[in-house]
N, C-alpha and C positions, 0 to 999 in steps of 0.2 A: 403495497408500500410504494410511496413515491419519494424518490431522493431529490432533495432541493439543494443540498450542499455536500460536497466531498472535499475534505482537506487531507493532503498528503504531506508527510514529513519523512525525508530520507527513504522514499520508496522507489526502488529501481533507479531510473535516471532523474527523478524529481528530488531536489533538495527541499523545496517548500513550494507548495502550490495549493490554491483554493479554487474550486470550480463550483459555480452556482448554476443550477439547472432550472430553467423555466418550465412552465406547463407545456405539454405537447411534445413533439418530436425534437430530439437533439441530434445534430449531425456533427461528427468529429472529423475534421479534415486536416491535412498537413503533409509535408514532404516525408520521404522515407527517413527514419531515424529521429523523427520529431517527438516521439513518445506516445503516439496514439494507442498502441497496444498496451503499453505500461499503464496508461490511464484507465483503460477498460479492465485490465487485470486488477487494479486497485479497487475499482468499484465492485468487481466480483468478490475479491478478498474481503472487503468491508461487509458485504451482504451475507457471505457464506462462512467466513472464517478460514478459508483455505484458498490457495492459488489455483487458477485454472491452467497454469503453464508448467508448474513444477511441484514435486512432492517435497523438495528441499527448501524449507522456509528461509534459510540464510541467503538464498539467491534474491529475495525481494528487498533485503537491506542494502541501501546504496553503498557503493564501495567507499570505504574509509569512515563510514558512520557506525555508531553502536546500536541505534534503535530506529526501526521504521514504525511510523504511527499513522493510523487512518482514523478519520472521524466522519461520521454521517450526521449532518446537522451539528448539534452540540454534544453529541454522544460519542465518546471514544469507543470504537468497536473492535479495534485490533491494534496491538502493540507487540512487535516482534523484536526482542532484545538479543543482541549478540554479546555473550558474556566472554570472559577471558578464554583465549585459545588453549585447548588442552595439549595440542602439539601442532605441527605445521599444517596438518590437514583435517583437524577435528575441532569443531566448535560446539558449544552448548547454547541452546536457545530456549526461551520461555515465551509463552503467549499470555498476555494479560487480557482476560475476558472483558466483557462489557463493563465499563466504568464511566462515571460521570466526572 
């Protein structure tokens, strides 16, 4: 599979971003804290349905946001929703599988 477009909404440090990938090698560069690892994690999450950095899905939802959403091309491949807090330290999450 070749990824040509990755769209992120409320994923880690990204509020909204769309990345278009051309044919051939793609190099991601930037200073520390710019979001390079978050972008690679988003790509991994979109392709596999899980994070490569944590088993706790709530960590991928941007602070203050209710839902993180990833799209490959025009296909929504992952949506992690933060539902109402159960108490100060517990949250309920649901993943919406592949939808169009």
